[in-house]
NUDRENVEX-830281 format. One line per 2 residues: number of its first residue (from 1); their letters; for each residue x, y, z of C-alpha. Coordinates in nm, 3 decimals. Last residue first. Example, Ala and Ser with C-alpha at 12.3 -4.5 7.8 and 13.67 -1.06 7.14 Angstrom:
BEGIN
2) SA) 1.367/-0.106/0.714 | 1.230/-0.450/0.780 $
END
This chain:
BEGIN
512) SL) 18.459/9.874/-0.901 | 18.208/10.022/-0.672 $
510) TE) 17.859/10.093/-0.829 | 17.705/10.427/-0.799 $
508) SK) 17.352/10.533/-0.734 | 17.164/10.864/-0.732 $
506) WD) 16.824/10.974/-0.603 | 16.591/11.271/-0.630 $
504) EV) 16.267/11.408/-0.495 | 16.153/11.110/-0.305 $
502) TK) 15.807/11.198/-0.183 | 15.601/11.441/0.017 $
500) LE) 15.647/11.711/-0.247 | 15.701/11.976/0.022 $
498) SS) 15.892/11.743/0.253 | 16.131/11.639/-0.009 $
496) FN) 16.324/11.310/0.033 | 16.668/11.257/-0.088 $
494) IG) 16.821/10.914/-0.162 | 17.177/10.841/-0.204 $
492) IL) 17.251/10.484/-0.327 | 17.596/10.301/-0.316 $
490) IK) 17.611/9.956/-0.477 | 17.879/9.698/-0.393 $
488) ER) 17.896/9.385/-0.588 | 17.963/9.069/-0.399 $
486) ED) 18.328/8.952/-0.358 | 18.353/9.078/0.014 $
484) GY) 18.696/9.214/0.092 | 18.586/9.579/0.032 $
482) YK) 18.283/9.538/0.271 | 18.461/9.722/0.567 $
480) EA) 18.512/10.021/0.334 | 18.158/10.078/0.234 $
478) YG) 18.064/10.340/0.503 | 18.384/10.532/0.431 $
476) KE) 18.253/10.860/0.579 | 18.350/11.053/0.271 $
474) KI) 18.213/10.785/0.037 | 17.873/10.750/0.208 $
472) QD) 17.846/11.118/0.252 | 17.906/11.190/-0.113 $
470) LA) 17.603/10.971/-0.201 | 17.389/11.162/0.050 $
468) TQ) 17.507/11.493/-0.076 | 17.441/11.370/-0.435 $
466) AN) 17.084/11.286/-0.343 | 16.994/11.641/-0.239 $
464) QN) 16.888/11.826/0.079 | 16.530/11.838/0.217 $
462) WK) 16.575/11.513/0.415 | 16.855/11.275/0.323 $
460) FE) 16.876/10.897/0.320 | 17.200/10.693/0.274 $
458) II) 17.208/10.343/0.139 | 17.482/10.090/0.109 $
456) YI) 17.361/9.790/-0.079 | 17.560/9.470/-0.089 $
454) YQ) 17.478/9.248/-0.386 | 17.486/8.889/-0.522 $
452) ST) 17.336/8.677/-0.244 | 17.167/8.981/-0.099 $
450) KI) 17.304/9.222/0.169 | 17.131/9.532/0.289 $
448) VA) 17.304/9.812/0.470 | 17.096/10.116/0.578 $
446) DL) 17.144/10.466/0.676 | 16.920/10.730/0.845 $
444) RG) 17.024/11.060/0.989 | 16.802/11.245/1.248 $
442) DN) 17.091/11.243/1.512 | 17.179/10.888/1.444 $
440) TN) 16.956/10.619/1.303 | 17.058/10.278/1.184 $
438) VE) 16.906/10.012/0.952 | 17.072/9.671/0.907 $
436) SE) 16.940/9.408/0.662 | 17.033/9.055/0.604 $
434) MF) 16.723/8.918/0.429 | 16.361/8.817/0.511 $
432) DG) 16.323/8.933/0.878 | 16.569/9.215/0.813 $
430) LY) 16.321/9.380/0.574 | 16.118/9.477/0.888 $
428) FF) 16.412/9.691/0.998 | 16.409/9.836/0.633 $
426) VL) 16.034/9.914/0.649 | 16.043/10.033/1.012 $
424) YI) 16.347/10.278/0.967 | 16.187/10.424/0.638 $
422) LS) 15.848/10.461/0.816 | 15.994/10.630/1.119 $
420) HY) 16.229/10.867/0.944 | 15.962/10.986/0.701 $
418) YF) 15.696/11.009/0.950 | 15.908/11.209/1.206 $
416) EG) 16.049/11.426/0.924 | 15.690/11.520/0.829 $
414) EA) 15.506/11.556/1.149 | 15.289/11.869/1.088 $
412) KF) 15.310/11.860/0.705 | 15.257/11.492/0.695 $
410) IP) 14.946/11.524/0.919 | 14.803/11.811/0.690 $
408) YP) 14.897/11.611/0.374 | 14.705/11.295/0.466 $
406) IN) 14.935/10.995/0.444 | 14.817/10.765/0.170 $
404) KF) 15.101/10.814/-0.073 | 15.395/10.777/0.177 $
402) IS) 15.485/10.413/0.130 | 15.445/10.428/-0.248 $
400) KI) 15.755/10.645/-0.286 | 15.977/10.379/-0.124 $
398) LR) 15.815/10.131/-0.369 | 15.893/10.343/-0.677 $
396) IL) 16.250/10.388/-0.550 | 16.306/10.016/-0.532 $
394) DE) 16.138/9.954/-0.859 | 16.384/10.193/-1.021 $
392) LK) 16.671/10.034/-0.841 | 16.599/9.676/-0.994 $
390) KN) 16.913/9.512/-0.861 | 16.734/9.163/-0.877 $
388) DL) 16.766/9.069/-0.508 | 16.710/9.437/-0.422 $
386) AR) 16.387/9.450/-0.624 | 16.266/9.123/-0.482 $
384) KI) 16.327/9.249/-0.124 | 16.141/9.551/-0.195 $
382) QL) 15.847/9.353/-0.319 | 15.870/9.155/0.005 $
380) VM) 15.840/9.476/0.201 | 15.531/9.572/0.011 $
378) PR) 15.376/9.230/0.059 | 15.439/9.239/0.434 $
376) SF) 15.283/9.586/0.487 | 14.977/9.531/0.281 $
374) VR) 14.778/9.351/0.552 | 14.844/9.656/0.782 $
372) EE) 14.585/9.852/0.580 | 14.739/10.186/0.493 $
370) HS) 14.752/10.509/0.679 | 15.139/10.502/0.658 $
368) LE) 15.190/10.555/1.028 | 14.925/10.298/1.141 $
366) GI) 15.004/10.042/0.872 | 15.383/10.051/0.934 $
364) LS) 15.308/10.017/1.291 | 15.082/9.717/1.253 $
362) RM) 15.309/9.536/1.006 | 15.613/9.589/1.223 $
360) MS) 15.438/9.472/1.537 | 15.330/9.157/1.336 $
358) DR) 15.686/9.078/1.239 | 15.826/9.152/1.591 $
356) VE) 15.568/8.934/1.764 | 15.604/8.627/1.546 $
354) LN) 15.981/8.673/1.524 | 16.037/8.642/1.892 $
352) PY) 16.034/8.814/2.236 | 16.073/9.177/2.106 $
350) DI) 16.335/9.335/2.323 | 16.413/9.440/2.674 $
348) IY) 16.766/9.473/2.829 | 16.740/9.521/3.201 $
346) ID) 16.904/9.732/3.471 | 16.855/9.642/3.828 $
344) NA) 17.182/9.747/3.956 | 17.370/9.486/3.743 $
342) KR) 17.231/9.343/3.424 | 16.924/9.136/3.352 $
340) EK) 16.901/9.009/2.994 | 16.631/8.939/2.730 $
338) VT) 16.344/9.071/2.928 | 16.018/9.083/2.707 $
336) LY) 15.845/9.321/2.471 | 15.520/9.277/2.293 $
334) GT) 15.382/9.071/2.591 | 15.116/9.303/2.734 $
332) QF) 15.311/9.403/3.037 | 15.624/9.496/2.809 $
330) LI) 15.438/9.699/2.553 | 15.220/9.872/2.806 $
328) PI) 15.522/9.966/3.026 | 15.709/10.087/2.709 $
326) SE) 15.426/10.300/2.566 | 15.329/10.518/2.835 $
324) LR) 14.967/10.584/2.926 | 14.900/10.888/3.143 $
322) KI) 14.544/10.853/3.272 | 14.551/10.478/3.331 $
320) NY) 14.909/10.471/3.472 | 15.133/10.177/3.450 $
318) SS) 15.485/10.212/3.572 | 15.530/9.862/3.724 $
316) FI) 15.775/9.716/3.484 | 15.946/10.048/3.398 $
314) AN) 16.076/10.088/3.747 | 16.308/9.792/3.689 $
312) DV) 16.557/10.007/3.493 | 16.568/10.014/3.102 $
310) EL) 16.808/9.937/2.819 | 16.625/9.891/2.496 $
308) NN) 16.711/9.620/2.233 | 16.405/9.683/2.009 $
306) VK) 16.182/9.970/2.070 | 16.244/10.188/1.780 $
304) IL) 15.902/10.354/1.706 | 15.837/10.573/1.993 $
302) KQ) 15.704/10.905/1.860 | 15.469/10.946/2.157 $
300) QS) 15.175/10.995/1.937 | 15.284/10.703/1.728 $
298) MV) 15.334/10.461/2.010 | 15.008/10.575/2.167 $
296) KM) 14.827/10.528/1.834 | 14.971/10.170/1.792 $
294) LF) 14.870/10.092/2.153 | 14.510/10.230/2.097 $
292) SP) 14.449/9.957/1.841 | 14.478/9.689/2.109 $
290) TG) 14.613/9.382/1.917 | 14.366/9.090/1.947 $
288) TE) 14.401/8.731/1.873 | 14.619/8.804/1.569 $
286) FW) 14.921/8.857/1.784 | 14.907/8.503/1.918 $
284) FN) 14.876/8.327/1.597 | 15.131/8.496/1.365 $
282) KF) 15.177/8.220/1.142 | 15.438/7.921/1.082 $
280) EG) 15.282/7.619/0.957 | 15.164/7.290/1.084 $
278) FD) 14.806/7.410/1.169 | 14.782/7.210/1.496 $
276) FY) 15.157/7.222/1.576 | 15.168/7.594/1.520 $
274) SL) 14.840/7.669/1.716 | 14.970/7.490/2.014 $
272) IS) 15.289/7.677/1.996 | 15.120/8.004/1.962 $
270) YP) 14.875/7.952/2.252 | 15.137/7.810/2.488 $
268) NY) 15.377/8.115/2.425 | 15.719/7.965/2.434 $
266) LF) 15.948/8.033/2.713 | 16.294/8.155/2.812 $
264) TK) 16.468/8.115/3.160 | 16.764/8.343/3.191 $
262) GN) 16.654/8.708/3.124 | 16.447/8.709/3.431 $
260) WS) 16.115/8.774/3.316 | 16.135/8.581/2.981 $
258) YG) 15.956/8.520/2.665 | 16.191/8.415/2.371 $
256) NY) 16.033/8.116/2.210 | 15.768/8.141/1.923 $
254) WR) 15.919/8.209/1.581 | 16.293/8.178/1.650 $
252) KI) 16.236/7.854/1.864 | 16.027/7.707/1.604 $
250) QE) 16.291/7.769/1.333 | 16.554/7.627/1.547 $
248) KL) 16.342/7.308/1.625 | 16.287/7.259/1.257 $
246) EN) 16.653/7.274/1.180 | 16.723/7.026/1.468 $
244) IT) 16.455/6.787/1.331 | 16.610/6.794/0.989 $
242) VH) 16.432/6.969/0.694 | 16.212/6.817/0.412 $
240) ND) 15.903/7.005/0.534 | 15.680/6.695/0.576 $
238) AA) 15.975/6.508/0.747 | 16.028/6.809/0.983 $
236) LE) 15.664/6.826/1.050 | 15.626/6.458/1.152 $
234) EI) 15.941/6.458/1.365 | 15.823/6.775/1.551 $
232) AE) 15.479/6.628/1.603 | 15.632/6.314/1.755 $
230) QF) 15.843/6.519/1.980 | 15.574/6.753/2.110 $
228) ND) 15.544/6.674/2.474 | 15.893/6.610/2.585 $
226) EL) 16.060/6.851/2.331 | 15.835/7.133/2.412 $
224) EK) 15.859/7.073/2.785 | 16.235/7.078/2.757 $
222) QT) 16.238/7.405/2.566 | 16.006/7.559/2.837 $
220) IG) 15.645/7.623/2.789 | 15.450/7.910/2.931 $
218) TL) 15.313/7.918/3.281 | 15.470/7.847/3.619 $
216) TA) 15.808/7.841/3.450 | 15.951/8.155/3.619 $
214) YR) 15.780/8.064/3.929 | 16.094/8.009/4.177 $
212) PH) 16.269/8.296/4.004 | 16.003/8.547/4.125 $
210) FT) 15.944/8.818/3.864 | 15.559/8.808/3.852 $
208) ID) 15.551/8.669/4.199 | 15.388/8.970/4.359 $
206) TL) 15.299/8.875/4.716 | 14.983/9.027/4.844 $
204) NN) 15.013/9.105/5.219 | 14.963/9.477/5.165 $
202) LE) 14.620/9.421/5.026 | 14.444/9.740/5.132 $
200) SF) 14.591/9.940/4.842 | 14.520/9.678/4.587 $
198) IS) 14.396/9.880/4.296 | 14.560/10.234/4.256 $
196) VK) 14.799/10.209/4.551 | 14.907/9.867/4.459 $
194) SF) 15.030/9.997/4.131 | 14.875/9.869/3.819 $
192) KS) 15.056/9.552/3.696 | 14.904/9.460/3.375 $
190) VG) 14.810/9.125/3.212 | 14.615/8.985/3.504 $
188) TI) 14.616/8.711/3.781 | 14.500/8.719/4.140 $
186) MM) 14.563/8.415/4.362 | 14.416/8.336/4.702 $
184) FE) 14.454/8.053/4.954 | 14.284/7.939/5.283 $
182) IY) 14.059/8.246/5.314 | 13.809/8.276/5.604 $
180) PD) 14.042/8.440/5.860 | 14.151/8.696/5.594 $
178) TD) 13.795/8.834/5.535 | 13.874/9.203/5.639 $
176) KI) 14.161/9.224/5.378 | 13.952/9.064/5.101 $
174) VS) 13.674/9.327/5.099 | 13.918/9.596/4.954 $
172) YF) 13.918/9.401/4.641 | 13.565/9.523/4.546 $
170) AK) 13.635/9.884/4.630 | 13.951/9.888/4.420 $
168) LV) 13.745/9.714/4.149 | 13.481/9.974/4.135 $
166) KR) 13.748/10.250/4.134 | 13.923/10.088/3.843 $
164) NN) 13.588/10.052/3.657 | 13.534/10.421/3.678 $
162) EA) 13.889/10.497/3.560 | 13.848/10.274/3.267 $
160) QE) 13.515/10.433/3.184 | 13.682/10.775/3.177 $
158) IE) 13.961/10.644/2.973 | 13.729/10.547/2.690 $
156) AG) 13.939/10.633/2.382 | 14.250/10.459/2.478 $
154) LY) 14.223/10.214/2.757 | 13.864/10.078/2.800 $
152) DI) 13.925/9.703/2.759 | 14.228/9.740/2.993 $
150) IP) 14.011/9.845/3.276 | 13.740/9.565/3.284 $
148) KD) 14.026/9.315/3.187 | 14.242/9.404/3.502 $
146) YE) 14.148/9.117/3.725 | 14.231/8.869/3.438 $
144) DI) 14.146/8.566/3.674 | 14.051/8.591/4.042 $
142) LL) 14.086/8.272/4.238 | 13.966/8.265/4.610 $
140) II) 13.993/7.941/4.782 | 13.766/7.923/5.089 $
138) KG) 13.800/7.799/5.444 | 13.520/7.558/5.556 $
136) KS) 13.204/7.451/5.367 | 12.917/7.602/5.559 $
134) DN) 13.075/7.883/5.757 | 13.333/7.951/5.502 $
132) LK) 13.073/7.993/5.233 | 12.871/8.222/5.458 $
130) VI) 13.163/8.447/5.522 | 13.299/8.460/5.174 $
128) LE) 12.946/8.510/5.014 | 12.861/8.780/5.265 $
126) KF) 13.192/8.970/5.189 | 13.117/8.962/4.822 $
124) KR) 12.754/9.076/4.874 | 12.853/9.368/5.085 $
122) IY) 13.075/9.497/4.804 | 12.837/9.420/4.518 $
120) TT) 12.555/9.605/4.702 | 12.227/9.426/4.774 $
118) ET) 12.297/9.200/5.068 | 12.057/8.901/5.097 $
116) LV) 12.273/8.626/4.961 | 12.118/8.270/4.963 $
114) IN) 12.366/7.975/4.956 | 12.298/7.637/4.777 $
112) YE) 12.670/7.613/4.686 | 12.627/7.661/4.316 $
110) RA) 12.356/7.923/4.410 | 12.638/8.141/4.584 $
108) IL) 12.839/8.129/4.273 | 12.538/8.269/4.061 $
106) DL) 12.467/8.533/4.318 | 12.840/8.646/4.300 $
104) EK) 12.817/8.667/3.929 | 12.502/8.871/3.912 $
102) RL) 12.638/9.119/4.164 | 12.969/9.147/3.980 $
100) TE) 12.783/9.229/3.636 | 12.570/9.484/3.814 $
98) EL) 12.877/9.665/3.953 | 13.062/9.639/3.613 $
96) KE) 12.773/9.819/3.441 | 12.612/9.647/3.143 $
94) SR) 12.710/9.508/2.803 | 13.077/9.574/2.830 $
92) HG) 13.109/9.397/3.174 | 13.011/9.069/3.021 $
90) LG) 13.178/8.858/3.291 | 13.385/8.639/3.053 $
88) SF) 13.729/8.802/3.071 | 13.672/8.875/3.443 $
86) GL) 13.722/8.516/3.550 | 13.600/8.484/3.921 $
84) HI) 13.645/8.161/4.087 | 13.525/8.136/4.453 $
82) VP) 13.626/7.781/4.560 | 13.498/7.563/4.847 $
80) HK) 13.788/7.355/4.994 | 13.861/6.991/5.003 $
78) KS) 14.124/6.812/5.219 | 14.102/6.456/5.147 $
76) WD) 14.324/6.480/4.837 | 14.637/6.536/5.042 $
74) WE) 14.881/6.616/4.756 | 15.207/6.453/4.665 $
72) NE) 15.088/6.131/4.492 | 14.903/6.278/4.209 $
70) IW) 15.107/6.588/4.206 | 15.340/6.487/3.908 $
68) LG) 15.062/6.385/3.674 | 14.977/6.025/3.607 $
66) KF) 14.623/6.054/3.734 | 14.538/6.407/3.814 $
64) LE) 14.185/6.424/3.699 | 14.083/6.135/3.930 $
62) VR) 14.221/6.328/4.218 | 13.939/6.578/4.203 $
60) GQ) 13.995/6.709/4.553 | 13.824/7.054/4.488 $
58) YI) 14.144/7.214/4.598 | 14.322/7.049/4.314 $
56) AK) 14.051/7.119/4.063 | 14.052/7.485/4.155 $
54) IT) 14.435/7.497/4.113 | 14.417/7.349/3.772 $
52) SL) 14.151/7.614/3.673 | 14.375/7.877/3.799 $
50) ML) 14.668/7.740/3.586 | 14.436/7.709/3.276 $
48) SK) 14.343/8.081/3.320 | 14.707/8.197/3.345 $
46) GF) 14.826/7.997/3.051 | 14.996/8.259/2.834 $
44) RR) 14.703/8.368/2.617 | 14.723/8.720/2.740 $
42) PR) 15.058/8.846/2.875 | 15.160/8.753/3.232 $
40) AY) 15.103/8.901/3.581 | 15.083/8.708/3.901 $
38) FY) 14.961/8.829/4.247 | 14.970/8.592/4.533 $
36) YK) 14.824/8.542/4.887 | 14.861/8.207/5.066 $
34) GK) 15.182/8.008/5.040 | 15.253/7.639/5.008 $
32) LL) 15.022/7.628/4.710 | 15.290/7.786/4.488 $
30) KY) 15.534/7.500/4.517 | 15.253/7.260/4.420 $
28) IE) 15.172/7.473/4.110 | 15.525/7.433/3.979 $
26) KT) 15.490/7.055/4.023 | 15.151/7.060/3.880 $
24) KD) 15.273/7.212/3.552 | 15.221/6.898/3.339 $
22) VY) 15.166/6.994/2.981 | 14.821/6.877/2.901 $
20) LL) 14.745/6.725/2.563 | 14.384/6.624/2.514 $
18) DR) 14.206/6.336/2.665 | 13.874/6.484/2.665 $
16) EI) 13.820/6.442/3.034 | 14.171/6.584/3.096 $
14) IE) 14.140/6.897/2.878 | 13.786/6.943/3.018 $
12) SF) 13.887/6.931/3.371 | 14.178/7.181/3.331 $
10) TQ) 13.948/7.448/3.177 | 14.124/7.686/2.947 $
8) IG) 14.019/7.533/2.604 | 14.083/7.767/2.306 $
6) LP) 14.319/7.512/2.151 | 14.342/7.204/2.355 $
4) YG) 14.560/7.006/2.115 | 14.464/6.653/2.028 $
2) KM) 14.685/6.361/2.162 | 14.941/6.206/1.934 $
END
């Protein structure tokens, strides 16, 4: 088996080191028939590698493409100079973005033995394009992670994000006037700021984010997974004493599920490479950097239940620096994805897979409970053990512990929201480890949890009493549909006191 290119985003390095490359050159070939493109995908989804591959193609480096689809389809005699700007590595946090751009443009010019005389970053950019065209021919312009200087400052540093947006808008405005010198251009990023705010001058920029022809341009399909990782799958299946098909289903549940059309579903390349390298299921992608501001925005906007949402297509481009909204951010950064496209441009969006959902639950529970998120999973697993063993006292103790670190002034102001949200999240998260359903309706919460021996029907109340909760379970007949199940049915009523900030009383009853 070839080695895995973890952390390597340069096509030439992957090929020269004989590492695994999932051949995307057929999809790239379709792309190169056009001219101006914009393409948004979450981080770690293969955008940088795609641009690096395009760069190598236009440089005519045929030796790198031996055995790949495009080898005999491309005219390698046609070479073009490439301006490749990757904003993720420009160091815009250590100095002003304008100065960073000036230095990067001078560096690219030196690579082509060109001397730039202009002083402003805008004039320098235009000068580089014109002089490079005059000396080497029409240019290829590749801009990777165009929005990094904005996204890095979202949250607490909105003013800096807005300043950088203005700098980038002026920078990209150069492109329209240099059209005669450009052979091909592609801009990639995570977010899709409106064309008015960033690309107002580029009215010929084609957004292919949702284009069906480019659905598999980045990411790994099921077929690509099986074609490129079959030997590794067989090895891991044997090591874990499961069948190959069972392991494939586990891998799919953990890492598949990303889609932009609700039909073609993809694996995150970074997660899948990390899984095969480590040989165990972990939250690889999520751990590479979850923006803390996102958790705070969700909490502030009281948006906790984001699974299985029905939205219209306007949500995909609604990204405003000064007025951040949770759903567009969650979608564009990869925490939500398209699961189904319905009529009239209506979409169902949801967590893409277990990796993202599991990590999001841990982070949200940590944010709301004012607890380190590393404690979220152990706490939920303790609840699982209490339910598996019918230890109701332990269950109540654990529910009480969820609220112990919330500062009283915050809880007093947001008490019912905190209670409902945390209970919902904990029991929804519990569903990753056992059969658990938690529902909310007009402020009421109820849950049904099934173990190998028991079925728990739980009703939660706020500032009432446990008997009322228990009576509601019976009056509403919540347990009736489980009468045919041989497992023991346990009804639990739990009442939470806003004054005490804890479970005030609870009652249980076992159905005969």
